[in-house]
C-alpha positions as CSV (number, residue, x, y, z in Angstrom):
1,M,2.5,22.7,21.3
2,T,1.5,25.6,19.1
3,P,0.7,25.1,15.4
4,G,3.7,25.5,13.2
5,S,6.2,24.7,16.0
6,T,9.2,22.4,15.3
7,S,7.3,19.6,17.1
8,G,3.7,18.7,17.7
9,A,0.9,19.6,15.3
10,P,2.1,21.7,12.3
11,G,0.3,24.8,11.0
12,V,0.3,24.1,7.2
13,V,0.2,20.6,5.9
14,V,0.5,19.4,2.2
15,V,-0.9,16.0,1.3
16,T,0.0,14.5,-2.1
17,G,-2.3,12.0,-3.8
18,V,-5.6,13.4,-2.7
19,G,-7.2,12.2,-5.9
20,R,-7.2,8.7,-4.4
21,Y,-8.9,7.0,-1.6
22,L,-6.1,7.0,1.0
23,G,-4.9,10.6,0.2
24,A,-8.5,12.0,0.3
25,H,-9.3,10.4,3.7
26,V,-5.9,11.5,5.2
27,A,-6.4,15.1,4.1
28,A,-10.0,15.2,5.3
29,R,-8.9,13.8,8.7
30,L,-6.1,16.4,9.1
31,A,-8.4,19.2,8.1
32,A,-10.9,18.2,10.8
33,D,-8.1,18.5,13.5
34,P,-8.4,22.0,15.1
35,R,-4.7,22.0,15.9
36,I,-3.9,22.3,12.2
37,E,-4.5,25.6,10.5
38,R,-4.4,24.7,6.8
39,V,-4.4,21.5,4.8
40,I,-3.5,21.6,1.1
41,G,-4.2,18.6,-1.2
42,V,-2.1,18.0,-4.2
43,D,-2.7,15.7,-7.2
44,A,-2.6,15.9,-11.0
45,P,-6.2,14.6,-11.6
46,D,-9.1,16.3,-9.9
47,P,-10.5,14.1,-7.0
48,G,-13.5,12.1,-8.0
49,A,-17.0,13.2,-7.3
50,E,-17.2,10.7,-4.4
51,F,-14.6,12.8,-2.6
52,T,-16.2,16.2,-3.1
53,D,-17.9,16.5,0.3
54,L,-15.0,14.7,2.0
55,L,-12.6,17.4,0.9
56,D,-14.7,20.5,1.5
57,R,-12.3,21.8,4.1
58,V,-9.1,21.0,2.0
59,E,-7.5,23.5,-0.3
60,R,-6.6,21.8,-3.6
61,I,-3.9,22.4,-6.1
62,R,-4.0,20.5,-9.4
63,V,-0.4,19.5,-10.0
64,D,1.6,16.3,-9.7
65,A,3.8,15.9,-6.7
66,G,7.0,16.0,-8.7
67,S,6.1,19.5,-10.0
68,L,5.6,21.3,-6.7
69,G,9.0,23.0,-7.0
70,G,9.0,26.4,-5.3
71,L,5.4,26.1,-4.2
72,L,6.3,24.4,-1.0
73,A,8.4,27.4,0.0
74,D,5.7,29.9,-1.2
75,L,3.0,28.1,0.9
76,D,5.1,28.2,4.1
77,V,4.6,24.5,4.5
78,D,5.4,23.0,7.9
79,A,4.7,19.3,7.1
80,L,4.3,17.1,4.0
81,V,2.6,13.7,3.7
82,H,3.6,11.9,0.5
83,L,1.0,9.4,-0.5
84,A,1.1,9.7,-4.3
85,L,2.5,6.3,-5.0
86,V,1.1,3.8,-7.5
87,S,1.1,0.2,-6.4
88,A,0.2,-1.5,-9.7
89,P,0.7,-0.4,-13.4
90,D,-2.3,0.7,-15.3
91,P,-2.1,-0.2,-19.0
92,Q,-4.6,2.6,-19.8
93,H,-2.4,5.2,-18.2
94,G,1.1,4.5,-19.4
95,G,1.7,1.1,-17.7
96,R,4.9,0.3,-15.9
97,S,6.8,3.2,-17.4
98,A,4.3,5.8,-16.1
99,M,4.2,4.0,-12.7
100,K,7.9,4.3,-12.3
101,D,7.9,7.9,-13.4
102,Q,5.4,8.8,-10.7
103,N,6.8,6.7,-7.9
104,V,10.5,7.1,-8.4
105,I,11.1,10.3,-10.4
106,G,8.1,12.0,-8.8
107,T,9.4,11.3,-5.3
108,M,13.0,12.4,-6.2
109,Q,11.7,15.7,-7.5
110,L,9.4,16.2,-4.6
111,L,12.2,15.7,-2.1
112,A,14.3,18.2,-4.0
113,A,11.5,20.7,-3.5
114,C,11.3,19.8,0.2
115,Q,15.0,20.4,0.6
116,R,14.4,24.0,-0.6
117,A,11.4,24.6,1.7
118,P,12.9,26.5,4.7
119,R,9.9,26.1,7.1
120,L,9.5,22.4,6.5
121,R,9.9,20.5,9.8
122,K,8.1,17.2,9.1
123,L,8.0,14.7,6.3
124,V,5.9,11.5,6.3
125,V,6.3,9.1,3.4
126,R,4.1,6.1,2.6
127,S,6.1,3.0,2.0
128,S,5.3,-0.7,2.0
129,T,6.3,-4.0,3.5
130,A,7.0,-4.9,-0.2
131,A,10.4,-3.3,0.5
132,Y,11.5,-6.6,2.1
133,G,10.9,-8.5,-1.1
134,V,10.2,-12.2,-0.9
135,S,12.3,-15.3,-1.3
136,F,12.7,-18.8,0.1
137,R,15.6,-17.6,2.3
138,D,13.6,-14.9,4.1
139,P,13.3,-14.9,7.9
140,A,10.0,-15.8,9.5
141,V,9.5,-12.2,10.7
142,F,11.0,-9.0,9.3
143,T,12.2,-6.2,11.5
144,E,12.8,-2.7,10.3
145,E,16.6,-3.5,10.1
146,T,16.1,-6.6,7.9
147,E,17.7,-6.2,4.5
148,P,16.0,-7.9,1.5
149,R,17.7,-11.1,0.5
150,E,16.8,-10.5,-3.1
151,V,15.6,-7.5,-5.1
152,P,11.8,-7.7,-5.4
153,R,10.6,-9.0,-8.7
154,G,7.6,-6.7,-8.8
155,G,7.8,-3.1,-10.0
156,F,6.2,-1.7,-6.8
157,G,8.7,-3.3,-4.5
158,R,11.6,-2.0,-6.5
159,D,10.1,1.4,-6.6
160,I,9.7,1.4,-2.8
161,L,13.4,0.6,-2.4
162,D,14.3,3.6,-4.5
163,V,11.9,5.9,-2.7
164,E,13.3,4.9,0.7
165,G,16.8,5.4,-0.6
166,Y,15.9,9.0,-1.6
167,V,14.4,9.6,1.8
168,R,17.7,8.5,3.5
169,G,19.6,11.0,1.3
170,F,17.1,13.7,2.3
171,R,17.6,12.9,6.0
172,R,21.3,13.5,5.6
173,R,20.8,16.8,3.8
174,R,18.0,18.1,6.1
175,P,18.6,16.7,9.6
176,D,16.4,19.4,11.0
177,V,13.3,17.7,9.4
178,T,11.6,14.9,11.2
179,A,11.3,12.2,8.5
180,T,8.9,9.3,9.1
181,V,8.7,6.3,6.7
182,L,5.7,4.0,7.2
183,R,6.0,0.5,5.8
184,F,2.3,-0.5,5.5
185,A,1.1,-4.1,5.2
186,P,-1.7,-4.5,2.6
187,F,-4.8,-2.5,3.5
188,I,-8.0,-4.3,4.2
189,G,-11.3,-3.4,6.0
190,S,-14.9,-2.6,5.4
191,T,-14.2,0.4,3.2
192,A,-10.9,-0.4,1.5
193,D,-10.9,-1.1,-2.2
194,T,-7.6,-2.5,-3.3
195,T,-6.2,-5.3,-5.5
196,L,-6.1,-7.5,-2.4
197,T,-9.7,-6.9,-1.3
198,R,-10.8,-7.6,-4.9
199,Y,-8.7,-10.8,-4.8
200,F,-10.6,-12.1,-1.8
201,A,-13.9,-10.9,-3.1
202,Q,-13.7,-13.2,-6.1
203,P,-15.9,-16.3,-6.0
204,L,-12.9,-18.4,-7.1
205,V,-9.6,-17.4,-5.5
206,P,-6.4,-18.6,-7.4
207,T,-3.7,-20.0,-5.1
208,V,-0.3,-21.6,-5.8
209,F,-0.3,-25.3,-5.5
210,G,1.5,-26.6,-2.5
211,R,1.9,-23.2,-0.9
212,D,0.0,-21.7,2.1
213,P,1.7,-18.4,2.9
214,R,1.3,-16.5,6.1
215,L,-0.2,-13.1,5.6
216,Q,-0.6,-9.9,7.6
217,F,-3.2,-7.1,6.9
218,L,-3.7,-3.6,8.1
219,H,-7.2,-2.2,8.7
220,F,-7.6,1.0,6.7
221,D,-8.9,3.0,9.7
222,D,-5.7,2.0,11.6
223,A,-3.6,3.3,8.7
224,L,-5.4,6.6,9.0
225,E,-4.7,6.7,12.7
226,V,-1.0,6.1,12.3
227,L,-0.7,8.7,9.5
228,H,-2.5,11.3,11.6
229,R,-0.3,10.6,14.6
230,S,2.8,10.9,12.4
231,I,1.8,14.4,11.6
232,V,0.7,15.8,14.9
233,E,3.4,14.0,16.9
234,D,7.1,13.5,16.3
235,H,8.1,10.0,15.2
236,P,11.4,10.0,13.3
237,G,12.5,6.8,11.7
238,T,11.1,3.8,9.8
239,Y,8.2,1.7,11.1
240,N,6.5,-1.5,10.1
241,V,2.7,-0.9,10.3
242,A,0.6,-4.1,10.3
243,G,-2.1,-5.8,12.4
244,P,-0.6,-8.2,15.0
245,G,-1.0,-11.9,14.3
246,V,-1.2,-13.7,11.0
247,L,-3.7,-15.6,8.8
248,S,-2.6,-18.3,6.4
249,L,-4.0,-17.8,2.9
250,S,-6.2,-21.0,3.2
251,Q,-7.6,-19.6,6.5
252,A,-8.4,-16.3,4.8
253,I,-10.2,-17.9,1.9
254,R,-12.2,-20.1,4.2
255,R,-13.2,-17.1,6.4
256,A,-14.3,-15.3,3.2
257,G,-16.5,-18.3,2.2
258,R,-14.7,-18.5,-1.2
259,V,-13.5,-21.4,-3.3
260,A,-9.7,-21.8,-3.6
261,V,-8.4,-22.9,-7.0
262,P,-4.8,-24.3,-6.7
263,V,-2.7,-23.6,-9.8
264,L,1.0,-24.0,-10.6
265,E,2.9,-20.9,-10.1
266,P,3.5,-20.3,-13.9
267,G,-0.2,-20.8,-14.3
268,L,-1.1,-18.0,-11.9
269,S,-1.1,-15.6,-14.8
270,G,-3.9,-17.7,-16.3
271,A,-5.8,-17.4,-13.0
272,A,-5.2,-13.6,-13.0
273,A,-6.6,-13.5,-16.5
274,L,-9.7,-15.4,-15.3
275,A,-10.0,-12.8,-12.4
276,R,-9.8,-9.9,-14.8
277,S,-12.5,-11.5,-17.1
278,M,-14.7,-11.5,-14.0
279,G,-14.0,-7.9,-13.3
280,F,-11.6,-8.2,-10.3
281,G,-8.7,-6.0,-11.3
282,R,-5.1,-6.9,-12.2
283,Y,-2.3,-8.7,-10.4
284,G,1.4,-8.1,-10.8
285,L,4.5,-9.9,-9.6
286,D,4.3,-8.2,-6.2
287,Q,1.0,-9.9,-5.5
288,V,2.0,-13.2,-7.0
289,D,5.1,-13.4,-4.8
290,L,3.1,-12.4,-1.8
291,F,0.7,-15.3,-2.5
292,V,3.6,-17.7,-2.9
293,H,5.9,-16.7,0.0
294,G,3.8,-14.6,2.3
295,R,5.3,-11.9,4.6
296,V,5.2,-11.2,8.3
297,V,6.7,-8.1,10.0
298,D,7.5,-7.2,13.6
299,T,5.5,-4.1,14.9
300,T,7.2,-3.7,18.3
301,R,8.8,-0.4,17.3
302,L,5.4,1.1,16.2
303,E,3.6,-0.1,19.3
304,R,6.4,1.3,21.6
305,E,7.0,4.6,19.9
306,Y,3.4,5.5,19.0
307,G,1.7,3.9,22.0
308,F,-0.8,2.4,19.6
309,T,-1.5,-1.1,18.5
310,P,-3.6,-1.7,15.3
311,R,-6.4,-4.2,15.5
312,S,-5.3,-7.7,14.7
313,T,-4.9,-9.1,11.2
314,A,-7.8,-11.5,11.9
315,A,-10.1,-8.7,13.2
316,A,-9.2,-6.5,10.2
317,F,-10.0,-9.3,7.8
318,D,-13.3,-10.2,9.6
319,D,-14.4,-6.5,9.2
320,F,-13.8,-6.8,5.4
321,I,-15.8,-10.1,5.3
322,R,-18.7,-8.6,7.2
323,A,-18.9,-5.7,4.7
324,H,-18.7,-8.0,1.7
325,H,-20.7,-11.0,2.9
326,G,-22.9,-12.4,0.2
327,G,-21.6,-10.0,-2.4
328,V,-20.4,-12.6,-4.8
329,V,-22.0,-16.0,-5.8
330,V,-20.2,-18.9,-7.2
331,T,-22.0,-19.9,-10.4
332,R,-21.9,-23.0,-12.5
333,D,-19.9,-21.1,-15.1
334,H,-17.4,-20.0,-12.4
335,L,-16.8,-23.6,-11.3
336,A,-16.4,-24.8,-14.9
337,A,-13.8,-22.1,-15.5
338,A,-12.0,-23.2,-12.3
339,E,-12.0,-26.8,-13.5
340,Q,-10.6,-25.8,-16.8
341,L,-7.8,-23.8,-15.1
342,V,-6.8,-26.8,-13.0
343,L,-6.8,-29.0,-16.1
344,D,-4.6,-26.5,-18.0
345,G,-2.1,-26.6,-15.1
346,I,-2.0,-30.4,-15.3
347,R,-1.3,-30.3,-19.0
348,Q,1.5,-27.8,-18.4
349,V,3.2,-30.2,-16.0
350,R,2.8,-33.2,-18.3
351,S,4.2,-31.2,-21.2
352,A,7.2,-30.0,-19.2
353,M,7.9,-33.6,-18.1
354,R,7.8,-34.9,-21.6
355,E,10.2,-32.2,-22.8
356,R,12.7,-33.1,-20.0
357,S,12.6,-36.7,-20.9
């Protein structure tokens, strides 16, 4: 294939979200591919200093993805990788409202610009297995055709459903463009820094009493491989991307050498507050529901069409553990806080029972 042809490696690629870890690494990997002539990274904020050397071969434009407008046509873009999605609201940067604006409105505006880009031949969109939602009526394993039984409670899951809806509309309007949607399982690995990795890095890991959900993870390096192949090869359609096999939450916590703190589901917000006080990020309803119900997806389509199988969920998690081994110590204060959390949960139950009686 020659660069810029309607199939194979494209000549000019735009990557949105290069100010973040995933976008920066995807752009750098594409720029290192000699089959690709030019890689342009797009994001509103400048990439952090830690990405300066990584992006030395990537041209950068400081604009948010939804404002690209006619730039796509002016740049003669052959392919676009849309990674500028926010998975959790940031109270310091507009909270849930800003998150929805970027994910939903930004994607809608970006796809409108793609529709007007005459040379565009390939579109790759980051999605998530959060699109399936979670409920007690869910199947044991989700395929790409499985419809969610309930609308996700979390903002990210709802945004993903909207984003995929816009992509379906784009496919109808531009059937000449190869559109690939990748539903990623939660990232993990030696280099990944996400809400999930910070959750398992805590000395005390809050869990929901009586629940032991089945989980799947995706090694960050395997996510990069699938994204790269999606650009240099033609893979139209929607794909689940996850490591084969599962880990129960209790197994993952034991492998991590952490201490599980069972709490009642309404009390998980208290556990999240404890985690925040110890510096381990924020948790939304998407994460809470995952830790209650779990989620497992079928990856047969990915393995068949890409000829690639990500490393297993257990292997990906073990790589994360090796990189973080010994990084956090459970102190006496941590154990006291965990004990208080459990006692608070017991008091909640007793109070609820008294009110009912």
